N, C-alpha and C positions, 0 to 999 in steps of 0.2 A: 397624759400631758408632758411633756421634757421636763427632767428633771431639775435642769438650771433655770429658774426662775426670774433670774438677774435681767433688766431691760439692757439692751446694746448701749455702749456708751454714743453711739451715733444718733440714739433717737433721743437722751437725754441732751444731746449738744444741740439739735434741730429744734428741740422746744424752748430753748433760749433765745433762741432768734426770731421767736413769733411775737410780735407787737403788743397781741392781748394776753392776760393773766390764764395761764394753762397749770393744770396739775396733773401728775401721773400716778395712778391708783393701781393696786392689784386687787385680786378678786374677794380678798376679805377687807377692803375698804380702807387699806393702809395707804397713805400716800408715799410714794417713794421718791417724788422730785416736784420741784417746785420752781418755774421759770422767773427770771428777773422781773418781769411785769406781774405777776403775782406776787413776789416778794414786797414789791414795790408800792402795788396798791391795796392789798389784803393781809400781808403780816401785821403782827402784833406786838414784835420783839422775840416771843420765843419761837423756836423753831416747829415747822409742822411736820417735818420729817419722820417717819414713822407712828406719827400720830391716824385716827381715821378720820375720814372726811367729815362724817357725820358729828364727831366731837369738836373739830375745828370750826368748822361753818355754823353747825346750832346748837353747841353745847349739848349733844343729847348724847345716852351713855347706851343707845341703843341705834341701828341703822332708821333711815328716814321713813321708811314704809312701816317698820314698826312702832312708830312713833306719830302714825295718823297721816304722812306724806307721802308724797309721789318720789320713789327713789329712781333716778335715771340709772343706777348702776344696777339695781336688782330688775330693770325691766331689760336694761343690756344684755343681762346675762339668759334673761328669757327668749329674747327676741334674736340676739345675735347681731344687732342691727344697730345703727346711731339712734341714739334717743335725745329727746329736748323737752326741757321742763323749766318752771319759773319758780324760784325759791327766795326765801326770805333769808339773808346771811347776816351773822355778826361781822363787821369791819371796822378797822380803826375808827370810822366815822360814825359809826352807832349802826341799826340794823338798815339793810339795804336789798331792794329787790335786785335778782341777779338772775340773768338768762343764763341757763346753762345748757352745752351741747355737748354730748358724752358720745366717745367712737369707740368700739371695741377694738385691740391690738391681739393678735392670733399670734402662737409661737410656731416653733416648726413641723411642728404635729398637727396644727390647724385648730389647736384649741385656744377659747380666749384666755389671755395669761394676765393681761392688762388693759386699763381704761384710760383713755385721754378726755380730760375735761377742759372745755374752753369755756369761760367765764367773762359775760360781759352785765357790768352795771345796768341795770335799767334807771336812768338818773330821772325820768319822767315822776315818777311813783316813790313813796317812802311808808315803811314800816311805822313810822315814829309821828309826831305831830310835825307838820313843817309849814312855812308861810306861803309856799306856792308849789303848786303841781297836784296830783292825787295822793291823797291820804288813806290807808285803809289795811286793815289786817284779815277781815271777814273771808270765809270760803268764797261766797259769791264775788266779792270784789277781786282775790287774788284770781281766779277763773275769769274774769273779764280782762285784766292784765294779762294773763297768759295769751289769751285770744289778740290782744294789742300787741304784744311781742311777736307774735307770729305773721300779723298782717301789716305792720307797720312797714318793714324794709321793703315790701313790694310795690307795685304801681295800681292794686287792685282797688277797685270801688268800694266802699266800704259804708253800711248803713247801719246808724246807731239806732236802735231802739230803746224807748223807755220811757217812763212819766215825766211831765213837766217837774223841772226843779232838781232831778237826779244830777245834771250836772254835764250834760250831754257835749255841750262848746268845750268845757275843760278836758274831755277825754278826747275831742276832736283834736283840739291843741296837742294834748300827749301825743296821736297819732303822727301829727308832723313833725314834734320835735323828736321823735324817734324813728323819723324815716331819714331816708338819703336826699330830701329835699328841704332839712331842716335850716338850711341857709338862707332859703329863700321865702318868700312871702305866704304868710297865711291868711287869708281873707274870706272874712263871716259874711254871707248873706242870710238875714231875716227874711225869710219866703212870706212869712205872715204880714209882713208889715208892708209891703211891695203891691200896690195895684196893678192890674193885668196892664193898663195903660203906661206904666213906667216901668214893668219890670223887664223886658226885653231891653228897654235903653238903659237902664242900669247894668244889667248882667253883661250884655255885648257891646253896649257903648253906640254912639250915635254920630253921624256927619253932619256938619253946619248945615242946616235949613232944611233937615230932614223931617221936621215937623214944627208947628207953631210953637216960638220959644226956644229952638236950638239956636241960638246965636253963634254956637262956636262948636268944633269938634271935641268930642269926648270919649275918651277910652273906657270901656266898659270893666266889672269887676275879672270877668274871665282873664282879660289882658293885663290886670295888676295883678293875677294871681301867677302871672306865667313864670313857669321854674318851680313854683311852690304847690300849696294845697287851697283848694276852692272849697267851703265848707257851705252846703246849704242847708240851713237850720228850718226846722218844721217843712222839709219838702211836700210833705202830702198839702199843701195850700196852694202849690203851685198851679194857676189857671191851665186847664184842658190844652188850651191853644199854644201855650210857650212849652208845656211838657212835649210837645212833637220838636221844636227848635233845639231842647235841652236833649233829647234824646239824638238828633241829626249831631250835635256837638261832642255825644259821646262816641257814635259810631264811627264818624269821619275823622273827629280830632279837628274840625273844620268850625268856622262861624262866619257871617258877616255882620259888621257893625248895619244898625238901620242906616235905611238912606244908604248904603253903599252895595256897589257889586261886587267889589273886592274878598276874594276867599282868604280869610286869615287862617294861620293855622293854631292851635291853644296847645300847649303844653303845661297841663294839670293834673292833679291828682285830685281827685273826688271823692268827700266825705259828705254824705247826708245823713240828717238826723229827722226823725219825727217821733212824737206821742200818739200820733193817729194809726187804726188798723188798716194798713193798706191793702192787705188783701181782701177785706169788707169793701173798702173803696173800689177796687177793681170791681166787683160782682156788681156793684152799683154804677159802674161806669164811671165815676170820677176821678180816677188814677188808671192811666195806660200801662196794662198788664207787661206790654216791650220795654216801657223804661221802668218797671219795677226790676224786671231781672238786668237791666244794665246797672243799676245803683246798689242791687243787693249782692253784689258778685261774693261780698264777706260780710255776713250778719253777726254784729255784736250787742248783746242786750245789756242795757245799762242798770244795774239793780237798784230797786227802789230803797229809802233809809231803813224802813220798816226790816226788810230782809239782811241788815247789816249792823242792825242795833248796836253790837258789839263795838264797834268803829265810833260810837258817838263820843266816848272820851276823847279819841284822839283828833277827832274834827272839830270839838267844842274849843280845844287846845287851839287848833290851828286857826279856827275863823275867828277866834278872839283875838289875836294876834294882829287882824286885817283890820276887825271892826271898831277895835279900840286901840289901836297902834299908839305906843307910849305909855300906856299903863299896863300895870304887872299886875290884870285881874284873874283872879282865878275862880273856880267854881265850887260852892261847898257839897259834901256829900247829899246832902239832902236835896238841894238841887238838880245835882247830876241823876239822883235816883228819879226825879220828876221827869228829866228830859229823857232818859233812858227807858221809861214806862209808857211815853206819849208814842204813838203811832206815824207822826207826822206824814200826813196826807201831802204837804209841799215839798216835801223831800228836804235835800240840803239846803233850797233857797229858803224855806220856812226856818230852819236850824239858825239860819245865818241871820234871818231878821229878828228871830227871838233872842238870840244872843246880844244885836245888836240896840234892840228896846231894852233887854235887861241892863246892860252896861250905862245906858243913859240915867237908867232907874236907881244904879245902885252908886254912891257918894264914896264907899270905900274900896277895899280890895277885893273884896270876896261877893260873888254875886250868889245871894240866898235863894232858898224857895220862894218867898215874900217879893222878890224880885221880879218874877216869871209871872205870866199873863194868867189867870186865873182859869181860862179854858184848860189849859195845860196843869196845873194842880189839881183840880178836880177829879180827873179821871184816875191819876196816880194815889191821891187820896180815900179812894173807894175801891179801887182794883182789890181783889183777891190776892194774899200773900201766895207767891208761888212755891217758897221753902216750905219744907216738911214740919218744921216748928214755927210757922207764920201764926199759929193762934196764941201763942206764948206773947206774941208782940202787938196784938191788937187792944184797942181802945174800947171801951165800953160798948160804943155804938158798933163796934165788927169793922172798923175801919183801919189800916196800920197805922202806928203811931209813927212821928217822925224819928223817934229812935231806931225803931227799925227799916224806915226808908234810907235812914243813914248808915247802917249796919250794912244793909244789902249793898248800897252803894259803894260803901268802902272795898268788901270782898270783891266786888266785881272789878273796881280799880285796882288791886292788889292782883288779883289772877289774871289781870290782861297784861301787868307790867313785866319788862323782859331786862330791866337793866337792876343796879344795885339798889340795897335798901336806902343808901342815902339819896339816890336820885327819887326813889319812891316818895320818901319823906318830903322831900323840896317840892313836889310835884302835888303833892296833897296839904304843903303849906303848911307842915307839922316839924317838930324837933323828932329827931331820931328816938328818944327817949318814950315820947307821947306815940311814935308810930309802933313801937314794940309793944308799949302798953294796950293799945287798941287790939293789936294783933292777937295778945293773950286773951284779951275779953271777948273779941269777936268770936274766936277760934274754939274756945271753951263751951259757947252758948250752944 
């Protein structure tokens, strides 16, 4: 490699003209330069020049790949090509998901000398509790977000697959919000609620007199979504006869209103969702294979809540702000332990319903285990303790004591927290003095 590893002044000047946040790093992860957009959106007051990117963005003392994350710089050194990852970064606004695009820069000898990182905040998701948008930190959730970040800017048809209640419409909304069509309509169609006799009219529209009761011309939902996103929820419930017409729309980009001979052009991006096994339905003859390939250009699996149980405390805080707006409700450690131990077959929708009921049962500011449904509490009270010293915290009948449930929930929240001790105390509804006492107590047991 060339002895002079200083980047050209022209390169630094060019970075400052770019509207998106960019930093320039050397091979040792040190930040050499940060443009004005980065300083405006990511700087916290202290200069980042000379510091490592992993310390600034993650507060790690080792590179990302040594801390269990995917490191674009390490991947770039290995591949010699542009790399893309989704990371959770510390910013002045708290932790935010950021799309990172890293490009290697070579010196005169052809060796990689520097890396340019372009950063784009993914505003549709948060790693902290939020009152809107997607919330989570679990690996399966982050994998899903990475796929959204790649697919959203394109016009590719996306198929969301996942169990009922996982939040597929919320994911579809996030895809729309992260796309180039975000300023245009997002129109959702519940295919399971439309009988075959109404499906064509609702989706494609109809002319006056097209059928009995059609007293006026009516634009369809395809027309309403023009320029934006059409979301077909439960696409597996579309009748076979209508599947043909939907396929024609996707293949030609055109459609006709019911009762019209005029060919109309559609400008939509299609996102579909289902909890049904479409491949099995194809084998049974109830879903068209050609339509499946059209809607499944980019499949994304929405994980069930049981595969992201570590996100439950974040979701609880976020959902409580929605179902009990105006009340400063918190969940006790014992209640949180019950929630995290439950499998939630109804996923996030069931969690929301559980919290709404608990908020109605609770007269104070703290939801306790007694405010939760009995069917949630019984499994938690009879399950085996997972920690090695669980036997020391069991009652005489072998069930975990409420003290043990509180201890495990408390430590789970502590381990998931990424902010200050003061913020953690506020989150738990404790004084800082009580927080430190409990930390000493539980960590010594």
